[in-house]
C-alpha positions in Angstrom: 30.2 91.3 -56.6 31.8 88.1 -57.9 30.9 85.2 -55.5 33.4 82.8 -57.1 36.8 82.1 -55.5 39.4 82.1 -58.3 42.5 80.0 -58.8 44.7 81.3 -61.7 47.2 78.8 -63.1 49.8 80.6 -65.2 52.3 78.5 -67.3 55.3 80.0 -69.1 57.4 77.9 -71.5 61.0 77.2 -70.9 61.4 74.6 -73.7 59.3 71.8 -75.3 58.4 70.0 -72.0 59.5 72.3 -69.2 57.6 75.2 -67.8 57.4 77.7 -64.9 54.1 77.6 -63.1 52.6 80.3 -60.9 49.4 80.0 -58.9 47.2 82.9 -57.6 44.3 82.3 -55.4 41.7 85.0 -54.5 38.7 84.6 -52.2 35.5 85.5 -53.9 34.2 87.9 -51.3 37.6 89.6 -50.9 37.3 91.8 -54.0 39.9 94.3 -52.9 42.3 91.8 -51.3 45.7 90.8 -52.8 45.7 87.3 -54.3 47.8 84.7 -52.5 50.6 83.9 -55.0 52.9 80.9 -55.1 55.7 80.5 -57.7 57.1 80.5 -60.2 58.3 76.9 -59.9 59.8 74.7 -62.6 57.6 71.8 -63.7 58.0 69.1 -66.4 55.2 67.8 -68.6 55.8 64.3 -70.1 54.1 64.6 -73.5 54.9 61.0 -74.4 53.1 59.7 -71.3 50.1 61.9 -72.1 50.0 60.7 -75.7 50.2 57.1 -74.5 47.2 57.5 -72.2 45.2 59.0 -75.1 46.1 56.1 -77.4 44.8 53.8 -74.7 41.7 55.9 -74.3 42.6 56.2 -70.6 41.4 59.8 -70.2 41.3 59.5 -66.4 45.0 58.8 -66.4 45.6 61.7 -68.8 43.9 64.1 -66.3 46.0 62.7 -63.4 49.3 63.0 -65.3 48.5 66.6 -66.2 47.6 67.4 -62.6 50.6 65.7 -61.1 52.9 67.5 -63.5 51.5 71.0 -63.0 51.0 70.8 -59.3 54.1 68.8 -58.3 56.1 71.5 -56.4 55.1 71.3 -52.7 54.0 74.9 -52.3 52.1 74.8 -55.6 50.4 71.5 -54.6 49.4 72.9 -51.1 47.7 76.0 -52.6 46.0 73.8 -55.2 44.6 71.5 -52.5 43.5 74.5 -50.4 41.8 76.3 -53.4 39.9 73.1 -54.4 38.3 73.1 -50.9 36.8 76.5 -51.5 33.5 76.5 -53.4 32.3 77.8 -55.7 35.7 77.9 -57.5 36.7 79.4 -60.9 39.8 77.8 -62.3 41.5 80.2 -64.8 44.3 78.9 -67.1 46.7 81.5 -68.3 48.9 79.7 -70.9 52.0 81.0 -72.7 50.5 82.5 -75.9 53.6 81.6 -77.9 53.4 77.8 -77.1 50.9 76.2 -79.5 51.7 72.7 -78.1 50.8 73.8 -74.6 47.5 75.1 -75.8 46.8 71.8 -77.6 46.9 69.7 -74.4 43.5 68.4 -73.2 43.0 70.8 -70.4 39.4 69.9 -70.1 40.6 66.5 -68.6 42.6 68.1 -65.8 41.9 66.1 -62.6 41.3 67.5 -59.2 42.8 66.3 -55.9 40.2 63.5 -55.8 40.9 62.3 -59.3 37.6 63.7 -60.6 37.8 65.9 -63.7 37.7 69.5 -62.5 35.5 70.7 -65.3 32.8 68.1 -64.4 32.5 69.2 -60.8 29.3 70.9 -59.8 31.0 73.8 -58.0 33.9 74.4 -60.3 33.9 76.6 -63.4 36.8 76.5 -65.9 36.6 79.4 -68.3 39.5 80.1 -70.7 42.2 82.3 -69.3 43.1 84.0 -72.6 43.0 87.7 -72.3 40.8 89.4 -74.9 39.6 92.9 -75.5 35.8 93.2 -75.5 34.6 95.7 -78.1 31.1 95.9 -76.6 30.0 96.6 -73.1 29.5 93.3 -71.1 25.7 93.8 -71.0 25.7 94.1 -74.8 27.6 90.8 -75.4 26.1 87.3 -75.9 27.9 84.0 -75.6 26.8 80.7 -77.0 27.7 77.9 -74.6 28.0 74.4 -76.1 27.9 71.6 -73.6 27.9 68.0 -75.0 27.3 65.0 -72.8 28.6 61.7 -74.4 26.0 59.0 -74.8 26.1 56.0 -72.4 27.4 53.9 -75.2 30.3 56.2 -76.0 31.1 56.5 -72.3 31.4 52.7 -72.0 33.2 52.3 -75.3 35.9 55.0 -74.7 36.0 54.9 -70.9 34.7 58.4 -70.6 33.2 59.9 -67.4 29.8 61.6 -67.7 30.2 65.4 -68.3 28.3 67.8 -66.2 25.8 69.6 -68.4 25.0 72.3 -65.9 24.6 75.3 -68.2 23.7 77.7 -65.4 27.1 77.1 -63.8 29.0 77.9 -66.9 26.9 80.9 -67.7 27.5 82.2 -64.2 31.3 82.0 -64.8 30.9 84.3 -67.8 28.8 86.9 -65.9 27.9 89.7 -66.8 27.9 88.4 -70.4 24.5 87.2 -71.5 24.5 83.5 -72.5 22.5 81.1 -74.6 22.7 77.3 -74.3 23.2 74.6 -76.9 23.3 71.1 -75.3 22.9 67.5 -76.4 19.6 67.2 -74.4 17.7 67.7 -77.7 19.9 65.4 -79.8 23.4 65.4 -81.2 25.1 68.8 -81.5 26.0 69.0 -85.2 27.8 71.7 -87.1 24.6 72.7 -88.8 22.8 73.0 -85.5 25.7 75.1 -84.1 25.6 77.5 -87.1 21.8 77.8 -86.9 22.0 78.6 -83.2 24.7 81.2 -83.8 22.6 83.0 -86.4 19.7 82.8 -84.0 21.7 84.4 -81.2 23.1 87.1 -83.6 19.6 88.0 -84.6 18.8 89.0 -81.0 21.5 91.8 -80.9 
């Protein structure tokens, strides 16, 4: 049984900066229950403001701008606030597959109600919401989870918040897929280290 509560955020494109958002919230223990659904509602994403915050290295502002745009409609906002009070919570993004610009936004910076980055919260998991067909049984699959924590120097230089490196939480969000960690605990995560780890994981199949 999945113990996570789940908040699904679905965005469909209307044009370059306007979207329709639908939220679905399901209690983790209520496996057979119908998700509570709100929307669709029209929302506007100000890409120019987002770009300006990136250029200023103000990543906290970027996360707030993204949150305030997506969860602006009153009913959407109310369900978002309610869901974030339920832990543990899995936030699933379901983005319009035809909108490359939408996918390019820094969703990992999305802020929660308290302005903290959602993906850094101890009791929040944020897996990708893209739908894929798994060619193997879940217990035959393996996933490599790369979690990089910026150095104190980089956090100070670029105004970054410390990223939660809780591998176990991310692995739990992918259950029942078997997972292997690659973190920056043992030094910088380089492309060579990533490739080496991938080959190592593949050798266990």
